[in-house]
SETORNU-906712 format. One record per residue (C-alpha): residue number from 1; x, y, z. Coordinates in Angstrom, 1 decimal, decimal comma. Layout:
BEGIN
PT|NUM|X|Y|Z
...
END
This chain:
BEGIN
PT|1|-55,7|-88,3|303,5
PT|2|-58,6|-86,5|301,7
PT|3|-58,9|-86,4|297,6
PT|4|-59,9|-83,7|295,6
PT|5|-60,1|-84,5|292,1
PT|6|-60,7|-82,1|289,5
PT|7|-61,7|-83,0|285,9
PT|8|-63,0|-81,5|282,7
PT|9|-65,8|-81,7|280,3
PT|10|-66,4|-80,1|276,9
PT|11|-63,1|-78,7|275,5
PT|12|-59,4|-78,9|276,7
PT|13|-57,5|-76,1|278,2
PT|14|-60,4|-75,3|279,8
PT|15|-58,5|-73,8|283,3
PT|16|-58,4|-76,8|285,7
PT|17|-54,7|-76,5|286,3
PT|18|-55,4|-72,6|287,8
PT|19|-58,5|-74,0|290,0
PT|20|-56,7|-77,1|291,1
PT|21|-54,1|-74,8|292,3
PT|22|-56,4|-72,4|294,2
PT|23|-58,4|-75,0|295,7
PT|24|-54,8|-76,5|297,2
PT|25|-53,9|-72,8|297,9
PT|26|-57,5|-72,2|299,9
PT|27|-56,9|-75,6|301,8
PT|28|-53,7|-74,2|303,0
PT|29|-55,1|-71,0|304,2
PT|30|-57,2|-73,1|306,7
PT|31|-53,8|-74,5|307,7
PT|32|-53,6|-77,7|306,1
PT|33|-51,0|-79,5|304,4
PT|34|-51,6|-80,0|300,4
PT|35|-50,0|-82,0|297,3
PT|36|-51,1|-82,2|294,2
PT|37|-50,9|-85,1|291,3
PT|38|-51,2|-84,6|287,9
PT|39|-52,4|-87,4|285,4
PT|40|-51,7|-87,3|281,9
PT|41|-53,3|-89,4|279,7
PT|42|-50,6|-89,6|277,0
PT|43|-48,4|-92,4|275,7
PT|44|-45,2|-91,2|276,5
PT|45|-43,3|-91,3|280,1
PT|46|-43,2|-88,0|280,3
PT|47|-42,7|-84,3|278,8
PT|48|-39,3|-84,7|278,0
PT|49|-39,0|-85,3|274,3
PT|50|-42,4|-82,9|273,4
PT|51|-41,8|-79,8|271,3
PT|52|-43,6|-76,8|273,0
PT|53|-45,5|-76,5|270,4
PT|54|-47,0|-79,3|270,7
PT|55|-47,9|-79,5|274,5
PT|56|-46,7|-76,3|276,2
PT|57|-43,8|-75,8|278,3
PT|58|-42,0|-78,5|279,6
PT|59|-41,4|-78,6|283,5
PT|60|-38,7|-79,3|285,1
PT|61|-38,6|-80,4|289,1
PT|62|-35,9|-80,5|291,8
PT|63|-35,4|-84,2|291,1
PT|64|-35,0|-83,9|286,8
PT|65|-38,4|-85,1|286,3
PT|66|-39,9|-83,1|283,0
PT|67|-43,1|-82,8|284,0
PT|68|-46,3|-81,2|282,3
PT|69|-46,5|-77,6|283,1
PT|70|-49,1|-77,9|285,4
PT|71|-47,0|-78,9|288,0
PT|72|-45,4|-75,5|287,8
PT|73|-48,6|-73,9|288,6
PT|74|-48,8|-76,1|291,6
PT|75|-45,6|-75,2|293,5
PT|76|-46,1|-71,7|292,5
PT|77|-49,4|-71,5|294,2
PT|78|-48,9|-74,0|297,0
PT|79|-45,5|-73,2|297,5
PT|80|-44,5|-77,0|297,9
PT|81|-41,8|-78,8|296,1
PT|82|-43,3|-81,9|293,8
PT|83|-41,4|-85,2|292,2
PT|84|-41,6|-86,9|289,1
PT|85|-43,8|-89,4|290,6
PT|86|-46,5|-86,7|291,0
PT|87|-46,9|-86,5|287,2
PT|88|-48,6|-89,7|286,4
PT|89|-48,9|-91,0|282,6
PT|90|-49,7|-93,8|280,7
PT|91|-46,5|-94,4|279,4
PT|92|-45,4|-94,5|283,1
PT|93|-48,3|-96,8|284,5
PT|94|-47,9|-99,5|281,2
PT|95|-44,1|-99,4|281,8
PT|96|-44,9|-100,3|285,3
PT|97|-47,6|-103,2|284,8
PT|98|-45,5|-104,8|282,0
PT|99|-42,5|-105,1|283,9
PT|100|-44,0|-106,6|286,8
PT|101|-45,6|-109,0|284,3
PT|102|-42,4|-109,9|282,8
PT|103|-40,9|-110,2|286,2
PT|104|-44,0|-112,7|287,0
PT|105|-45,2|-111,1|289,9
PT|106|-49,2|-111,6|288,6
PT|107|-48,5|-115,3|289,4
PT|108|-49,5|-116,1|285,8
PT|109|-52,5|-114,3|285,6
PT|110|-53,9|-112,7|282,5
PT|111|-53,1|-109,5|282,6
PT|112|-55,6|-106,6|281,6
PT|113|-56,6|-103,0|282,4
PT|114|-59,1|-104,0|285,0
PT|115|-57,8|-104,8|287,4
PT|116|-54,6|-104,4|287,0
PT|117|-53,6|-101,2|285,1
PT|118|-56,5|-99,6|287,2
PT|119|-55,3|-101,2|290,6
PT|120|-51,5|-99,7|289,4
PT|121|-53,1|-96,5|289,3
PT|122|-55,0|-96,1|292,6
PT|123|-51,7|-97,8|294,4
PT|124|-49,4|-95,2|292,9
PT|125|-51,9|-92,1|293,9
PT|126|-51,6|-93,5|297,3
PT|127|-48,1|-94,2|297,5
PT|128|-47,2|-90,6|295,9
PT|129|-49,7|-88,5|298,1
PT|130|-48,4|-89,6|301,4
PT|131|-44,9|-87,8|300,1
PT|132|-43,8|-84,6|302,4
PT|133|-43,9|-81,7|299,9
PT|134|-43,1|-78,8|302,0
PT|135|-40,6|-77,6|304,7
PT|136|-42,6|-79,3|307,5
PT|137|-41,4|-82,9|305,7
PT|138|-44,9|-83,9|307,3
PT|139|-47,4|-86,1|305,4
PT|140|-49,9|-84,2|303,9
PT|141|-53,5|-83,9|304,8
PT|142|-55,1|-83,5|301,5
PT|143|-54,0|-84,7|297,6
PT|144|-55,3|-82,3|294,9
PT|145|-55,9|-84,9|291,9
PT|146|-55,9|-83,4|288,4
PT|147|-57,2|-85,5|285,6
PT|148|-55,7|-84,3|281,9
PT|149|-57,9|-84,1|279,0
PT|150|-61,3|-84,1|278,5
PT|151|-63,7|-86,6|280,4
PT|152|-65,0|-89,2|277,4
PT|153|-61,3|-89,3|275,7
PT|154|-60,3|-92,6|274,7
PT|155|-57,1|-92,0|276,2
PT|156|-58,2|-91,4|279,9
PT|157|-61,0|-94,2|280,2
PT|158|-58,7|-96,4|282,3
PT|159|-57,9|-93,7|284,6
PT|160|-61,6|-92,5|285,0
PT|161|-62,2|-96,1|286,1
PT|162|-59,4|-96,1|288,4
PT|163|-61,0|-93,1|290,0
PT|164|-64,3|-94,4|290,0
PT|165|-62,9|-97,6|292,1
PT|166|-60,4|-95,3|294,1
PT|167|-63,8|-93,6|295,5
PT|168|-64,8|-96,6|297,2
PT|169|-61,1|-97,6|298,3
PT|170|-60,8|-94,7|300,6
PT|171|-64,6|-93,9|301,3
PT|172|-66,9|-91,3|300,8
PT|173|-65,8|-88,5|303,9
PT|174|-62,6|-88,8|301,8
PT|175|-63,0|-88,4|298,1
PT|176|-64,2|-85,4|296,3
PT|177|-64,7|-84,3|292,4
PT|178|-64,7|-80,9|291,0
PT|179|-65,5|-81,1|287,3
PT|180|-65,0|-78,0|285,5
PT|181|-67,0|-77,2|282,5
PT|182|-68,1|-74,3|279,8
PT|183|-70,6|-72,0|279,6
PT|184|-70,6|-70,5|276,4
PT|185|-72,2|-67,0|275,4
PT|186|-74,4|-67,6|271,9
PT|187|-75,5|-64,3|271,0
PT|188|-75,7|-62,9|274,7
PT|189|-77,5|-66,5|275,9
PT|190|-75,1|-68,4|278,3
PT|191|-75,9|-71,8|277,4
PT|192|-76,0|-74,6|279,8
PT|193|-76,7|-77,8|277,4
PT|194|-72,5|-78,6|277,0
PT|195|-72,3|-79,0|280,7
PT|196|-75,3|-80,9|280,7
PT|197|-73,9|-83,4|278,4
PT|198|-70,7|-83,3|280,0
PT|199|-71,8|-84,5|283,4
PT|200|-74,7|-86,9|282,0
PT|201|-71,3|-88,5|280,3
PT|202|-69,1|-88,3|283,6
PT|203|-72,3|-90,1|285,7
PT|204|-72,0|-92,9|282,9
PT|205|-68,6|-93,1|283,6
PT|206|-69,6|-93,9|287,6
PT|207|-68,2|-90,5|289,0
PT|208|-71,1|-87,8|290,8
PT|209|-69,2|-84,1|290,7
PT|210|-69,5|-82,5|294,1
PT|211|-68,7|-79,4|292,7
PT|212|-69,6|-78,2|288,9
PT|213|-66,8|-75,3|288,1
PT|214|-68,6|-72,9|285,2
PT|215|-65,8|-71,4|282,8
PT|216|-67,7|-68,4|281,7
PT|217|-66,6|-64,8|279,8
PT|218|-69,3|-63,3|281,8
PT|219|-70,4|-63,6|285,5
PT|220|-72,9|-66,4|285,3
PT|221|-76,4|-65,3|285,7
PT|222|-78,5|-66,6|288,6
PT|223|-81,0|-68,4|285,9
PT|224|-78,2|-70,2|284,8
PT|225|-77,1|-71,5|287,7
PT|226|-80,2|-72,7|289,0
PT|227|-80,6|-74,3|285,4
PT|228|-77,3|-76,1|285,7
PT|229|-78,2|-77,1|289,4
PT|230|-81,4|-78,5|288,6
PT|231|-80,4|-80,6|285,4
PT|232|-76,7|-81,8|286,9
PT|233|-78,8|-83,0|290,2
PT|234|-76,5|-80,7|292,7
PT|235|-77,4|-78,0|295,0
PT|236|-77,1|-74,1|293,9
PT|237|-74,4|-74,0|296,5
PT|238|-72,5|-76,4|294,4
PT|239|-72,6|-74,8|291,2
PT|240|-69,1|-72,2|291,2
PT|241|-69,4|-69,3|288,4
PT|242|-65,6|-68,6|287,4
PT|243|-65,9|-65,7|285,1
PT|244|-62,7|-64,2|283,3
PT|245|-60,9|-62,3|285,4
PT|246|-57,8|-59,5|284,8
PT|247|-56,0|-61,9|286,6
PT|248|-55,9|-65,6|287,4
PT|249|-54,1|-64,9|290,9
PT|250|-58,1|-63,7|291,9
PT|251|-59,3|-67,2|291,4
PT|252|-58,4|-67,9|294,4
PT|253|-60,5|-65,1|296,2
PT|254|-63,2|-65,5|293,5
PT|255|-63,5|-69,3|295,1
PT|256|-63,2|-68,0|298,7
PT|257|-66,1|-65,4|298,3
PT|258|-68,4|-68,4|297,0
PT|259|-67,6|-70,0|300,3
PT|260|-65,4|-72,9|298,4
PT|261|-63,7|-73,2|301,7
PT|262|-66,7|-73,8|303,9
PT|263|-67,9|-76,3|301,3
PT|264|-65,0|-78,3|301,2
PT|265|-64,6|-78,0|305,2
PT|266|-68,0|-79,6|305,6
PT|267|-68,1|-82,2|302,7
PT|268|-64,5|-83,8|303,5
PT|269|-64,9|-83,5|307,0
PT|270|-62,0|-81,4|307,3
PT|271|-62,8|-80,1|310,8
PT|272|-61,8|-83,3|312,1
PT|273|-58,4|-82,9|311,3
PT|274|-55,9|-81,9|313,8
PT|275|-54,6|-78,4|312,7
PT|276|-52,4|-76,8|315,3
PT|277|-52,6|-73,2|316,1
PT|278|-49,4|-72,4|314,7
PT|279|-50,9|-74,3|311,1
PT|280|-54,0|-72,2|311,6
PT|281|-52,0|-69,3|311,8
PT|282|-49,7|-69,7|309,5
PT|283|-52,6|-70,4|307,0
PT|284|-54,1|-66,8|308,0
PT|285|-51,5|-65,1|307,3
PT|286|-51,0|-66,8|304,2
PT|287|-54,3|-65,4|302,7
PT|288|-53,4|-62,0|303,9
PT|289|-50,7|-61,9|302,3
PT|290|-52,5|-63,2|298,8
PT|291|-55,1|-60,9|299,2
PT|292|-52,7|-57,5|299,8
PT|293|-50,5|-58,5|297,0
PT|294|-53,6|-59,1|294,5
PT|295|-55,5|-55,7|295,8
PT|296|-52,3|-53,7|295,4
PT|297|-51,4|-55,0|291,7
PT|298|-54,7|-53,8|291,0
PT|299|-54,1|-50,3|292,1
PT|300|-50,8|-49,9|290,5
PT|301|-51,1|-47,8|287,1
PT|302|-47,5|-47,3|286,1
PT|303|-46,3|-50,1|283,5
PT|304|-42,8|-51,8|282,6
PT|305|-42,7|-53,4|279,3
PT|306|-40,5|-56,2|278,6
PT|307|-39,7|-57,7|275,3
PT|308|-39,7|-61,4|275,1
PT|309|-37,4|-62,8|272,2
PT|310|-38,3|-66,3|271,5
PT|311|-38,8|-69,3|269,0
PT|312|-42,0|-70,2|270,0
PT|313|-44,0|-66,6|270,6
PT|314|-47,2|-68,1|268,6
PT|315|-47,9|-70,3|271,2
PT|316|-47,7|-68,7|274,7
PT|317|-47,9|-71,6|276,6
PT|318|-44,4|-72,7|275,7
PT|319|-43,3|-69,9|278,4
PT|320|-46,0|-70,3|281,1
PT|321|-42,9|-70,4|283,7
PT|322|-41,1|-67,5|282,3
PT|323|-44,8|-65,5|282,0
PT|324|-45,4|-66,1|285,7
PT|325|-41,9|-65,3|287,0
PT|326|-42,7|-61,9|285,3
PT|327|-46,2|-61,4|286,9
PT|328|-44,5|-62,2|290,1
PT|329|-41,8|-60,1|289,8
PT|330|-44,2|-57,1|288,4
PT|331|-46,4|-57,6|291,0
PT|332|-43,6|-57,0|293,6
PT|333|-42,5|-54,2|291,9
PT|334|-46,1|-52,7|292,1
PT|335|-45,6|-52,2|288,0
PT|336|-48,6|-53,1|285,5
PT|337|-46,5|-56,1|283,1
PT|338|-46,8|-55,4|279,6
PT|339|-45,1|-58,4|277,7
PT|340|-44,4|-57,5|274,0
PT|341|-43,8|-60,5|272,0
PT|342|-41,1|-60,5|269,5
PT|343|-40,6|-63,6|267,2
PT|344|-36,8|-64,3|267,1
PT|345|-36,8|-64,9|263,5
PT|346|-38,4|-61,8|262,5
PT|347|-35,5|-59,8|263,9
PT|348|-33,3|-61,3|260,9
PT|349|-33,5|-59,5|257,6
PT|350|-35,1|-61,4|254,7
PT|351|-35,5|-60,6|251,3
PT|352|-39,2|-61,1|250,6
PT|353|-41,5|-57,6|251,0
PT|354|-43,7|-59,5|253,8
PT|355|-40,3|-60,3|255,7
PT|356|-39,1|-56,8|255,7
PT|357|-42,1|-55,6|257,1
PT|358|-42,1|-57,9|260,1
PT|359|-38,2|-56,9|260,5
PT|360|-38,9|-53,5|260,7
PT|361|-42,0|-54,2|263,1
PT|362|-40,3|-56,7|265,3
PT|363|-37,0|-54,0|266,0
PT|364|-39,6|-51,3|266,5
PT|365|-41,4|-53,2|269,2
PT|366|-38,2|-54,4|270,7
PT|367|-36,7|-51,2|271,0
PT|368|-40,1|-49,4|272,8
PT|369|-39,3|-51,9|275,5
PT|370|-37,8|-51,5|279,0
PT|371|-36,4|-54,4|279,0
PT|372|-35,1|-57,6|276,9
PT|373|-35,7|-61,5|278,0
PT|374|-34,5|-64,2|275,6
PT|375|-35,6|-67,5|277,3
PT|376|-34,9|-71,2|276,7
PT|377|-35,2|-73,0|273,3
PT|378|-33,6|-75,7|271,3
PT|379|-32,4|-75,6|267,8
PT|380|-30,4|-72,9|265,6
PT|381|-33,9|-71,3|264,3
PT|382|-34,2|-67,5|265,5
PT|383|-30,9|-67,7|267,2
PT|384|-29,2|-65,1|265,0
PT|385|-32,1|-62,7|265,5
PT|386|-31,5|-63,4|269,4
PT|387|-27,9|-62,3|269,4
PT|388|-29,1|-59,3|267,8
PT|389|-31,3|-58,6|270,6
PT|390|-28,4|-59,4|272,9
PT|391|-26,3|-56,6|271,5
PT|392|-28,7|-54,1|271,1
PT|393|-29,4|-54,5|274,9
PT|394|-25,4|-54,6|275,4
PT|395|-24,6|-51,3|273,7
PT|396|-27,6|-49,2|274,7
PT|397|-27,5|-50,3|278,1
PT|398|-31,2|-51,7|278,2
PT|399|-31,9|-54,3|281,1
PT|400|-31,3|-57,8|279,5
PT|401|-31,7|-61,5|281,1
PT|402|-30,8|-64,6|279,4
PT|403|-32,2|-67,8|280,5
PT|404|-30,3|-70,8|279,2
PT|405|-30,1|-70,4|275,4
PT|406|-30,2|-66,6|276,2
PT|407|-27,5|-67,1|278,4
PT|408|-25,4|-68,8|275,5
PT|409|-26,5|-66,5|273,1
PT|410|-25,5|-63,8|274,5
PT|411|-22,1|-64,8|275,0
PT|412|-21,7|-66,5|271,4
PT|413|-22,8|-62,5|270,4
PT|414|-20,1|-61,0|273,5
PT|415|-17,5|-63,6|271,9
PT|416|-18,2|-62,4|268,0
PT|417|-18,5|-58,7|268,8
PT|418|-16,2|-57,8|271,6
PT|419|-13,2|-61,0|271,8
PT|420|-13,2|-60,9|268,2
PT|421|-13,7|-64,8|267,5
PT|422|-16,3|-63,5|264,4
PT|423|-17,5|-67,1|263,4
PT|424|-17,9|-68,3|266,8
PT|425|-21,2|-70,3|267,6
PT|426|-22,6|-73,3|269,3
PT|427|-21,6|-76,8|268,6
PT|428|-25,2|-77,3|268,8
PT|429|-25,8|-75,2|265,2
PT|430|-22,6|-76,0|263,9
PT|431|-21,1|-79,2|265,1
PT|432|-17,7|-78,9|263,0
PT|433|-16,3|-76,3|265,0
PT|434|-13,5|-76,6|266,7
PT|435|-13,1|-75,7|270,6
PT|436|-10,9|-72,7|269,9
PT|437|-13,6|-71,3|268,1
PT|438|-16,9|-72,2|269,6
PT|439|-18,1|-70,6|272,6
PT|440|-20,9|-73,0|273,5
PT|441|-19,9|-76,9|273,4
PT|442|-21,2|-80,1|273,9
PT|443|-21,0|-81,3|277,7
PT|444|-19,0|-84,2|278,1
PT|445|-21,2|-86,3|280,1
PT|446|-24,3|-85,9|278,1
PT|447|-25,5|-88,9|275,7
PT|448|-25,7|-87,6|272,2
PT|449|-28,0|-90,1|270,8
PT|450|-30,7|-90,9|273,7
PT|451|-33,0|-87,9|274,0
PT|452|-35,3|-88,8|276,8
PT|453|-34,2|-87,7|280,3
PT|454|-30,3|-87,0|279,3
PT|455|-30,2|-83,4|279,6
PT|456|-28,4|-81,9|282,7
PT|457|-31,7|-82,1|284,9
PT|458|-32,8|-80,4|287,9
PT|459|-31,5|-78,9|291,3
PT|460|-28,2|-78,0|291,0
PT|461|-25,7|-75,6|293,4
PT|462|-24,4|-72,5|292,0
PT|463|-21,2|-70,6|294,0
PT|464|-20,9|-67,1|293,9
PT|465|-17,5|-66,4|292,5
PT|466|-17,3|-62,3|294,1
PT|467|-19,4|-60,3|296,1
PT|468|-19,6|-57,6|293,1
PT|469|-22,8|-59,5|291,9
PT|470|-26,0|-57,9|291,6
PT|471|-27,7|-61,0|291,8
PT|472|-25,9|-62,4|294,6
PT|473|-27,4|-59,2|296,3
PT|474|-30,9|-59,9|295,0
PT|475|-30,5|-63,7|296,5
PT|476|-29,5|-62,6|299,8
PT|477|-25,8|-62,5|300,0
PT|478|-25,3|-66,2|300,2
PT|479|-22,5|-67,3|298,9
PT|480|-24,5|-70,4|297,3
PT|481|-27,7|-71,0|295,9
PT|482|-29,6|-73,8|294,1
PT|483|-31,9|-73,5|290,9
PT|484|-32,9|-76,3|288,4
PT|485|-31,4|-76,8|285,3
PT|486|-32,6|-78,2|281,8
PT|487|-29,4|-78,2|279,1
PT|488|-27,2|-80,2|277,2
PT|489|-24,7|-77,4|276,3
PT|490|-22,4|-75,2|278,5
PT|491|-20,0|-72,4|277,8
PT|492|-16,2|-73,2|276,4
PT|493|-14,2|-73,6|279,2
PT|494|-11,2|-73,1|277,2
PT|495|-12,3|-69,2|276,3
PT|496|-13,7|-68,4|280,2
PT|497|-10,3|-66,4|280,6
PT|498|-10,2|-64,2|277,3
PT|499|-14,0|-63,5|278,1
PT|500|-13,7|-62,1|281,5
PT|501|-10,5|-60,4|280,5
PT|502|-12,9|-58,4|278,3
PT|503|-15,4|-57,6|280,7
PT|504|-18,2|-60,0|280,8
PT|505|-17,5|-61,9|284,0
PT|506|-19,0|-65,2|285,3
PT|507|-19,9|-64,2|288,7
PT|508|-21,5|-68,2|289,3
PT|509|-20,2|-71,6|288,3
PT|510|-21,1|-74,9|289,5
PT|511|-19,4|-76,7|292,7
PT|512|-16,2|-77,5|290,4
PT|513|-15,6|-74,2|289,2
PT|514|-15,8|-75,8|285,8
PT|515|-19,2|-74,8|284,4
PT|516|-20,1|-71,3|284,2
PT|517|-23,6|-70,8|285,3
PT|518|-24,3|-66,8|285,7
PT|519|-22,4|-64,1|284,0
PT|520|-22,9|-60,2|284,6
PT|521|-21,4|-57,3|282,1
PT|522|-19,2|-54,9|283,8
PT|523|-20,4|-51,1|283,6
PT|524|-24,2|-51,8|282,4
PT|525|-27,0|-51,3|284,3
PT|526|-28,3|-54,8|284,5
PT|527|-27,1|-57,3|281,8
PT|528|-27,3|-61,0|283,1
PT|529|-27,2|-64,3|282,4
PT|530|-28,1|-67,9|284,0
PT|531|-27,5|-70,9|282,1
PT|532|-30,1|-72,2|284,7
PT|533|-33,6|-72,0|284,5
PT|534|-34,6|-69,9|287,7
PT|535|-38,2|-69,1|286,1
PT|536|-38,9|-72,8|287,2
PT|537|-38,8|-72,0|291,0
PT|538|-40,6|-68,6|291,0
PT|539|-43,4|-68,0|293,5
PT|540|-46,2|-66,1|293,5
PT|541|-45,3|-64,6|296,6
PT|542|-41,5|-65,3|296,1
PT|543|-40,1|-64,0|292,7
PT|544|-37,5|-65,0|291,0
PT|545|-34,5|-63,3|291,9
PT|546|-33,3|-63,1|288,1
PT|547|-36,7|-62,0|287,0
PT|548|-37,0|-59,9|289,9
PT|549|-33,5|-58,0|288,6
PT|550|-34,6|-57,6|284,9
PT|551|-38,3|-56,1|285,9
PT|552|-36,9|-53,7|288,6
PT|553|-33,9|-52,5|286,6
PT|554|-36,3|-51,7|283,7
PT|555|-39,0|-50,0|286,0
PT|556|-35,5|-48,1|287,2
PT|557|-35,8|-49,4|290,7
PT|558|-33,2|-52,1|291,1
PT|559|-31,7|-50,4|294,1
PT|560|-34,8|-50,4|296,1
PT|561|-35,4|-53,9|295,3
PT|562|-31,8|-55,0|295,7
PT|563|-31,4|-53,3|298,8
PT|564|-35,3|-54,6|300,3
PT|565|-35,3|-58,1|298,7
PT|566|-36,0|-60,8|301,0
PT|567|-33,8|-63,9|301,2
PT|568|-34,8|-67,0|299,1
PT|569|-34,2|-69,2|301,7
PT|570|-35,8|-67,3|304,2
PT|571|-39,2|-66,7|302,7
PT|572|-42,1|-69,3|303,6
PT|573|-45,6|-70,0|303,6
END
């Protein structure tokens, strides 16, 4: 097993996740099997109870694990399926060590950070790195490990020490480190001092970088590269320039131009691994298709505008997977994507003059879009604005996709406006509503007191009820599909027959037929909702089918895409 650690210095949010994913993708183009682990130094067991405004999007895995959004990057770039154990947190590791101490596993010893916690971290990495994550079912050849946060933080100290020890446990030929640093531009000059200081701190902790990836707004100048090389004790070919690009999907090609595959092959002796001709050919095909997709997108000039009506729009990271799914779909449709961000509360009329200005601007922005998307969320704030967006799309034949909460608010609006139950709502927002009035009700099996990890989570089946479904056609005409879920509430089973009698058809249900998963509106170009989160399984080369349908319908090419869309289960790289 080969290990590539990606750490970061100077500032957080520097792009470690994209660089880790891009490195993994490049190694896959060599025909290798690649996995990934994300280390998050926070005390939470997982990201499930965090607000999207606190830590960005909560990503959901097949096994129901709620994790950091970077695991979504790994899955999207590398077409792998990770587990909850691929996200290591301080809370998880301490819980494991404390549980073992309570059971007496340490034979009466004083349990300390070193060696007991650091050994637990190393054991965790070795165990999880061997889990098969792709369709081959085989143990991976390479594991990418991203160390969250910034080197030097108190929170990450045990993990840094564990990785320092780990390099000796696995041996030099099997361990390499890429450190991502910032090169700011001040008055037109590229400054190297922050990178020099970051590398000095890293070395003082016992880790020596093999590659320094320098993030900069502009292309790195040759004198800058040479200066970093000299003062950071690495060769010039080990200083990688990663400047701002018009798309993060160009980053793997940027690394390839700087001969990173050749460097990793030499540094980790990848040529000693047994790569079959079939795997090598598969890797070469992956690179060809990736290059073809990104370059064809650069040549596209027609634009598709999607209004994203949400409640966390001032922190775009809250919708990372949604944004990526829209990007994947626009690339497939060869359209330039323009996301129009609309804060849902701004669609609700208010009394003050400043709110009125926001109100009119929000409506103007939304009405200028080609399609409307209402993504997931929690809580009542902004839901009336979301319902207004759904109503506008429904009444004006504007393509609409509602995901999770967007599925629920569109159903509520339909029940109010079309079915005629004027005060209907969700029991999430109005708990005292009776089941005769509520469109959305609490799922009976859900724990109402304990919030962490108690939702309906992970991969679940959806069974199509009819062949007359646009989504079924997009999915490749399979009778059953599987998608990831994250919700506590569902459409009220008592109202289903009434809602369907008025034209909103629940074309997808769970395996019992009792829980509604997909709706489609009759006599509308594309008015679709999904209780599940299709964005969690979208891949760069295999876009999420509901998102692909929205973008295609908004671009006026739904029939073309639906008739030529590849089967989700047959697409493989």
